[in-house]
LOKEDO-354556 format. One line per field, with one value per residue (C-alpha): residue in three letters; x, y, z. Coordinates in steps of 0.5 Angstrom, whole numbers, plus 500, padded with zeros to 3 digits. Layout:
N
gumi: (ALA/...) $
x: (X/...) $
y: (Y/...) $
z: (Z/...) $
END
This chain:
692
gumi: (MET/ARG/SER/TYR/VAL/ILE/ALA/ALA/CYS/VAL/ALA/ALA/PHE/LEU/ALA/MET/SER/SER/ALA/THR/ARG/VAL/GLY/ALA/GLN/ASP/ALA/PRO/ASP/PRO/ASP/SER/VAL/TYR/VAL/LEU/GLU/PRO/ILE/ASP/VAL/GLN/GLY/ARG/VAL/ASP/ASP/LEU/THR/GLY/LEU/VAL/SER/SER/ALA/SER/VAL/GLY/TYR/ILE/GLY/ALA/ARG/ASP/LEU/ARG/VAL/ARG/PRO/LEU/LEU/ARG/ALA/GLY/GLU/LEU/LEU/GLU/THR/VAL/PRO/GLY/MET/ILE/LEU/THR/GLN/HIS/SER/GLY/GLY/GLY/LYS/SER/ASN/GLN/MET/PHE/VAL/ARG/GLY/PHE/ASN/LEU/ASP/HIS/GLY/THR/ASP/PHE/SER/THR/LYS/LEU/GLU/GLY/MET/PRO/ILE/ASN/LEU/PRO/THR/HIS/ALA/HIS/GLY/HIS/GLY/TYR/THR/ASP/LEU/ASN/PHE/LEU/ILE/PRO/GLU/LEU/VAL/ASP/HIS/VAL/GLU/TYR/SER/LEU/GLY/ASN/PHE/TYR/ALA/GLU/ILE/GLY/ASP/PHE/GLY/SER/ALA/GLY/GLY/ALA/ASP/LEU/ARG/LEU/ARG/ARG/SER/LEU/PRO/GLN/PRO/ILE/VAL/SER/GLY/GLY/PHE/GLY/ASP/HIS/GLY/TYR/GLN/ARG/ILE/VAL/ALA/ALA/ALA/SER/THR/PRO/LEU/GLY/ALA/GLY/GLY/THR/LEU/LEU/ALA/GLY/GLY/GLU/LEU/GLN/ARG/ASN/ASP/GLY/PRO/TRP/ASP/LEU/PRO/GLU/ASP/LEU/GLN/LYS/LEU/SER/GLY/MET/LEU/ARG/TYR/THR/ARG/GLU/GLY/ALA/THR/SER/THR/PHE/SER/LEU/LEU/GLY/LEU/GLY/TYR/ASP/ASN/GLU/TRP/ASN/ALA/THR/ASP/GLN/ILE/PRO/MET/ARG/ALA/VAL/GLU/ALA/GLY/THR/ILE/GLY/ARG/PHE/GLY/ASN/LEU/ASP/GLU/THR/LEU/GLY/GLY/ALA/THR/SER/ARG/PHE/SER/ALA/ILE/ALA/SER/TRP/SER/ARG/ALA/THR/SER/SER/SER/SER/GLN/LYS/ILE/ASP/VAL/TYR/GLY/ALA/TYR/TYR/GLU/LEU/ASP/LEU/PHE/GLY/ASN/PHE/THR/TYR/LEU/LEU/GLY/ASP/PRO/ALA/ASN/GLY/ASP/GLN/THR/ARG/GLN/GLN/ASP/HIS/GLY/ARG/THR/ILE/LEU/GLY/ALA/ASN/LEU/ALA/HIS/LEU/GLN/PRO/PHE/GLY/LEU/ALA/GLY/ARG/GLU/HIS/THR/VAL/THR/ILE/GLY/ALA/GLN/LEU/ARG/GLY/ASP/MET/GLY/GLU/LEU/THR/LEU/SER/ARG/THR/SER/ASP/ARG/ALA/LEU/VAL/SER/THR/VAL/ARG/SER/ASP/GLU/PHE/THR/GLN/PHE/SER/GLY/GLY/VAL/TYR/ALA/GLU/LEU/LYS/SER/PRO/TRP/SER/ASP/VAL/PHE/ARG/THR/THR/PHE/GLY/LEU/ARG/ALA/ASP/ALA/TYR/MET/PHE/ASP/VAL/THR/SER/ASP/LEU/ALA/ALA/ASN/THR/GLY/GLU/SER/ASP/ASP/GLN/MET/VAL/SER/PRO/LYS/LEU/SER/ILE/ALA/VAL/GLY/PRO/PHE/ALA/ALA/THR/GLU/LEU/TYR/ALA/SER/GLY/GLY/PHE/GLY/PHE/HIS/SER/ASN/ASP/ALA/ARG/GLY/THR/VAL/THR/THR/ILE/ASP/PRO/SER/SER/GLY/ASP/PRO/THR/GLU/PRO/VAL/ASP/ALA/LEU/VAL/ARG/SER/TRP/GLY/ALA/GLU/LEU/GLY/VAL/ARG/ALA/ARG/PRO/VAL/ASP/GLY/LEU/ASN/SER/THR/LEU/ALA/LEU/TRP/ALA/LEU/ASP/LEU/ASP/SER/GLU/LEU/LEU/PHE/VAL/GLY/ASP/ALA/GLY/THR/THR/GLU/PRO/SER/ASP/GLY/SER/ARG/ARG/ILE/GLY/ILE/THR/LEU/ALA/ASN/PHE/TYR/ARG/LEU/THR/GLU/ALA/TRP/THR/ALA/ASP/LEU/ASP/VAL/SER/PHE/THR/LYS/ALA/ARG/LEU/LEU/ASN/VAL/PRO/ALA/ALA/GLU/ASP/ARG/ILE/PRO/GLY/ALA/MET/GLU/ARG/VAL/VAL/ALA/ALA/GLY/PHE/GLY/TYR/GLU/PRO/LEU/VAL/ASP/GLY/PRO/PHE/GLY/MET/VAL/ARG/LEU/ARG/HIS/PHE/GLY/GLN/TYR/PRO/LEU/ALA/GLU/ASP/ASN/SER/MET/ARG/SER/GLU/ALA/SER/SER/LEU/VAL/ASN/LEU/GLY/ALA/GLY/TYR/LYS/LEU/GLY/ASN/ALA/ARG/LEU/THR/LEU/GLN/VAL/LEU/ASN/VAL/PHE/ASP/GLU/GLU/ASP/SER/ASP/ILE/GLN/TYR/PHE/TYR/ALA/SER/ARG/LEU/PRO/GLY/GLU/PRO/ALA/GLU/GLY/VAL/ASP/ASP/VAL/HIS/PHE/HIS/PRO/ALA/GLU/PRO/ARG/GLU/PHE/ARG/VAL/SER/LEU/SER/TRP/GLY/LEU) $
x: (500/505/509/503/502/509/508/502/506/511/505/500/506/507/501/500/506/504/498/496/495/489/484/484/479/483/489/494/497/503/507/506/511/510/516/515/521/521/523/529/531/536/534/528/522/518/512/509/501/498/504/504/498/499/502/508/511/517/524/530/536/544/544/541/544/550/552/548/554/553/556/554/553/546/543/542/535/534/532/525/520/521/526/532/537/542/547/548/554/561/561/560/554/547/544/538/533/526/520/512/513/517/523/525/531/535/530/524/517/521/523/530/532/538/536/530/534/532/537/532/535/530/532/538/543/543/535/529/530/538/539/546/548/554/556/553/558/554/557/554/548/543/537/533/524/521/514/511/504/503/498/503/502/510/512/511/515/517/513/509/512/514/520/525/529/535/538/546/549/550/555/558/560/567/571/570/576/576/580/578/580/579/579/578/583/578/581/577/579/573/574/570/570/566/567/563/563/563/555/550/554/557/563/562/566/568/571/570/576/575/578/576/577/571/571/571/576/577/579/574/578/574/577/571/572/568/567/562/562/556/556/550/547/542/538/532/527/530/535/540/544/550/551/556/559/563/564/567/568/572/572/572/565/563/556/551/553/549/549/550/557/558/555/560/566/567/568/567/562/565/567/566/566/568/574/573/567/566/565/566/562/562/557/558/551/550/544/542/536/533/527/523/518/515/507/505/507/513/517/522/526/530/535/539/544/549/553/553/557/558/561/559/560/555/555/549/548/555/555/547/547/553/557/563/564/560/554/559/555/558/553/555/551/556/555/548/546/541/537/532/528/523/518/514/509/505/500/494/487/482/476/470/474/480/486/488/494/495/501/501/509/511/517/521/526/530/536/539/544/547/546/549/549/555/557/563/568/574/570/573/568/564/558/554/547/543/546/541/541/535/531/526/522/518/513/509/505/501/496/495/490/492/485/484/476/475/481/480/479/483/483/490/487/492/491/497/499/504/507/512/516/520/524/530/534/537/542/536/531/525/526/528/521/517/513/508/504/500/497/492/493/488/491/486/488/484/487/483/486/489/486/490/496/493/492/488/489/485/488/487/491/493/500/504/512/514/517/524/523/526/521/516/518/522/519/523/527/534/537/533/530/523/517/515/509/511/510/506/509/506/503/498/498/492/493/490/493/488/494/495/500/501/504/502/508/512/518/515/512/508/505/501/499/495/496/494/497/495/499/497/503/511/514/521/527/532/538/542/538/536/528/522/521/512/508/501/498/499/496/501/497/500/501/507/508/514/517/522/523/526/528/532/536/541/538/534/530/527/522/520/516/512/508/507/503/505/501/500/492/489/492/491/491/497/501/500/507/512/518/522/516/519/514/517/522/524/529/531/536/538/542/546/549/552/550/558/563/564/562/557/555/549/546/541/539/536/532/528/524/524/520/518/522/518/511/509/511/515/522/524/529/532/531/536/538/544/547/551/554/558/560/567/570/568/573/572/571/575/571/574/569/569/564/563/558/555/557/555/558/551/552/547/544/544/539/537/535/532/534/537/545/549/556/562/558/551/546/545/537/542/540/535/537/537/544/545/550/553/552/559/563/564/568/571/573/576/576/578/575/574/568/563) $
y: (500/504/504/505/512/515/511/515/522/520/518/524/529/525/525/533/534/530/533/536/544/549/550/555/558/558/560/564/571/568/574/572/567/563/561/557/560/567/574/577/580/585/589/588/587/593/591/584/586/581/577/573/570/572/579/574/572/576/576/580/580/580/588/589/582/586/591/587/586/579/575/568/566/563/570/571/569/574/578/574/578/576/571/571/566/565/559/555/552/552/556/550/547/549/556/556/559/562/563/565/564/558/555/551/549/547/547/544/547/551/548/551/549/552/550/547/542/542/543/539/533/528/524/527/525/532/534/532/537/540/546/547/553/555/552/559/563/570/573/567/568/571/571/570/567/566/565/565/560/554/556/553/548/546/547/540/537/542/548/550/556/557/556/560/558/561/562/562/565/563/568/574/580/580/576/577/577/579/578/580/580/581/581/574/571/572/571/570/570/569/568/566/569/566/563/563/555/553/555/559/556/559/556/559/557/560/558/560/559/562/561/563/562/567/570/564/562/555/558/555/554/555/552/552/550/551/551/552/550/551/551/554/553/558/557/561/558/553/552/547/548/543/546/541/544/543/543/542/545/542/547/547/549/553/551/554/555/556/563/560/559/566/569/566/567/559/561/569/569/567/561/553/547/542/544/538/539/541/537/535/536/536/536/534/536/535/538/538/543/544/548/550/556/559/562/555/552/551/546/544/539/538/532/533/528/529/526/529/526/529/528/532/533/536/537/541/538/537/531/530/524/520/523/519/519/526/528/529/526/524/524/521/522/516/518/519/519/523/523/526/530/536/535/541/542/550/549/555/554/559/559/565/569/568/565/561/556/550/548/540/537/531/531/525/525/518/519/513/514/510/514/513/517/515/517/519/523/528/524/517/513/511/507/506/509/506/506/506/505/508/509/515/515/521/522/528/531/537/542/549/553/561/563/571/571/579/585/585/579/572/565/561/553/548/541/536/529/527/519/517/509/509/503/502/496/499/495/494/489/492/499/494/496/500/505/508/515/519/526/530/538/543/550/557/564/569/576/582/589/592/598/605/601/597/589/584/577/571/564/558/551/545/543/538/536/529/526/523/516/512/515/512/506/506/502/502/509/507/511/509/502/504/503/507/508/510/516/519/519/526/531/536/544/548/556/561/568/576/580/587/589/596/602/608/613/612/608/605/598/595/589/587/580/577/571/563/557/551/543/538/535/539/531/534/528/530/527/527/523/517/519/523/528/529/534/537/541/549/555/561/567/574/579/582/588/588/595/596/604/605/612/614/610/609/610/605/604/598/596/589/588/581/580/573/570/562/557/550/547/542/544/549/556/556/551/554/557/554/555/559/562/569/573/580/581/587/588/594/597/605/604/608/604/609/608/610/611/613/611/607/604/600/600/594/594/587/586/580/581/576/569/564/559/555/552/556/563/562/564/568/571/577/582/582/589/589/594/592/596/596/602/602/607/604/606/602/595/595/596/597/595/596/591/593/587/588/597/598/591/589/583/580/572/569/564/562/556/553/546/542/541/539/542/538/539/540/535/529/531/538/544/548/555/559/557/561/562/570/574/576/582/588/585/589/586/589/587/588/586/586/585/586) $
z: (500/501/495/491/495/493/486/486/486/481/477/478/476/469/468/469/464/458/458/452/452/453/447/443/446/453/450/454/451/448/450/457/460/465/471/478/480/483/479/479/486/486/493/497/492/494/491/492/491/486/485/492/496/504/507/509/503/501/498/500/495/495/495/500/505/502/507/512/519/521/527/524/517/519/520/514/516/519/514/515/520/527/526/530/530/537/540/545/543/539/532/528/532/528/531/535/532/534/530/530/539/537/540/533/537/531/526/528/525/520/513/511/503/499/492/493/497/504/510/515/518/521/525/527/533/536/535/530/525/526/521/520/516/518/511/507/504/504/499/494/496/492/495/500/499/505/506/514/515/513/508/502/498/496/503/507/513/518/515/520/523/514/511/507/501/500/492/490/485/478/476/477/474/475/480/488/493/501/506/514/521/526/536/538/532/528/521/513/506/500/494/487/480/474/468/460/459/451/449/453/459/466/471/478/483/490/497/504/509/516/523/530/537/540/547/550/557/552/545/540/535/529/522/517/510/504/497/491/484/479/473/469/462/460/453/450/454/459/464/467/473/476/484/488/495/500/508/514/520/527/533/541/545/550/553/556/563/570/573/580/578/575/581/586/581/580/573/569/564/557/563/562/567/561/556/553/548/541/534/528/522/514/509/501/496/489/486/479/477/470/468/462/462/456/455/455/461/466/468/474/476/482/483/489/493/501/505/512/518/525/532/538/545/551/558/560/567/570/576/576/572/573/579/578/571/570/565/558/551/544/539/533/526/522/515/513/505/503/496/494/488/486/480/478/472/472/466/466/462/461/466/466/461/466/466/471/473/476/479/480/484/488/492/494/499/502/509/510/517/523/530/536/542/548/555/555/559/557/550/553/552/558/555/549/551/544/536/532/524/520/514/513/506/504/498/497/492/492/487/487/483/483/480/479/479/478/477/485/488/487/490/491/492/495/496/499/501/505/506/511/512/518/519/525/527/534/538/543/540/544/540/533/528/522/522/517/518/512/512/507/508/505/504/502/500/498/496/495/492/490/492/492/493/498/498/503/505/509/509/512/512/515/515/520/522/522/529/530/527/533/537/533/534/541/547/552/554/552/558/565/562/563/559/554/549/541/538/533/526/523/528/526/525/524/522/520/518/516/513/509/504/503/500/503/501/494/497/502/503/509/511/517/519/524/524/529/529/534/535/536/540/541/542/541/540/546/542/550/553/547/547/546/550/549/551/550/545/544/541/539/536/534/530/525/522/517/514/509/506/500/502/495/491/496/503/506/512/516/522/523/530/533/538/541/546/546/550/552/551/556/562/568/566/571/567/560/558/552/555/550/547/545/546/543/537/533/528/525/520/517/511/505/499/494/486/485/489/497/504/506/512/516/523/526/532/534/540/543/549/556/555/560/562/566/564/571/568/575/571/566/561/561/553/550/546/541/536/530/525/519/515/510/504/496/491/484/485/493/499/506/511/518/522/529/533/539/539/547/549/552/557/554/554/547/550/557/560/566/569/574/574/579/581/586/593/590/593/589/586/584/584/578/576/570/564/560/553/553/547/545/547/543/537/531/524/519/512/505/499/491/487/492) $
END
């Protein structure tokens, strides 16, 4: 039965691809070209009225990404309104992510793709949905596409809060060379160039080498190497791209630390309680893409494969579980193989005197690998908690119908069906097994307008996220030996949104979204314990205001504000808070980027407010407000840039948690305390570049 579901996915796509063209009476305008990819994005797209289905869709191009001061490559996603990326460990580990009242951990409930290839890793050694963006070379990112909410048929797993797709450069007008250095041993070199190759072809190659010790008492000794090679051939109606990516990283880590140890003077703000933490990771990917756009239809095919490894040492509770050896763990993702494909066909047709378009697509993916969780002491093996081989296949088909019923009324109806199959072979026979699940997700968006450069939207839809394959078959807790119940493979979400998109004055684009999202459960596979941690259903409601103002060709300003109320359902009101659910996010920037030689600069504010650390709201985090500055001078193809990160040297926290840990001499049950990872202090970075 399961194989028939996936076979039907492929058959549906092939059937639509071979469908006859529409009749002459319904034929589209021959001057029209129907494309599956978005419009060419240079800076921010200022006016999307009539082009998108909700107020929470946007595109940010290389022109506006170029001048953003960045501490980490993953902060490119902070261009998504209301999104925050932080870190609670070393610089080679995935960022901690927050959006729409979610503490996404390392990516659950937010779908992140690169050129259509999913970055979220299911059934991962550290955390389900793990999204590591450290391989990105920011200078080679062409634009970011984002869609918040679960109203979009092409977004499947991990997409309850929305998704983003990062698109890379296909060519460069001139070679790029950049070298920089900064405080705490920061060094970085980037180089890239493209050249014509064959008839209509372009070859682009680029790479990054980075070293950094950070402000930590234990030098981070981060050594990162990233590379990219891309061949693109553009014809009259079709484009072919072959993209290869390589990434390798090693680092020492300073994890979050207990507040009581800092207040007692045992360690400083940048100290640690275990000097043997850190990790190594690598990812090698290949993506082949083909698209065709004509006046009658368009098609797109992506085929991708990746090989991934992670070896991670962590310690968050110190002496709580094992007073003799300590609580250090080793999490290993041994040589995961990822294979997948995306297929889509867009067909216009005439109905009721109007031109409609239907898109039918299929998405197939398989992950295969071996995962190990061990107890270690100073990186030496103490015991193996669990070891599993897994295979996970998923197939999804979707259809989306866009209908302009009049000049001021449009609908977008989507329907998505997904099927999952899991096969786990564990070192404990009781945790070996197979499971499967299916889910259908309808979606609908209505757009009214534009009236006076203003468009109104109403959207609603169902979505889902998958759970770790091990959790779907586990019957014995590998840490305690206690019986446990397997979890549902797929968890339902439901969302709705009312929005408005407006241009009140020339150059100012504003969106306002009032949204709500329910989740049936917030089940989370805890990599540090090797088991699934259940929680109740939840509801989030919020409002997001996003503004981008291009005052002139050179001057820009932006302001994004997001407020969220997140609550657990079916629990007492005094215990319904969701730990880590961020309630307030403000991002603002003001920049000057001339089209000719001269000075340039941007200043940015990133603020996130307090959030609950416990279900009863008895403990709350402290708010954080950081200002970053980038400024320099452009002369011809050369740029001299100075970045000042955390300009006012605020002693804020990147992230805070509240849980029990045990230090030497403390009670066996440990001490409940705030554990935090400090924001990095003021840091200066200087770079000289050519071709940017």
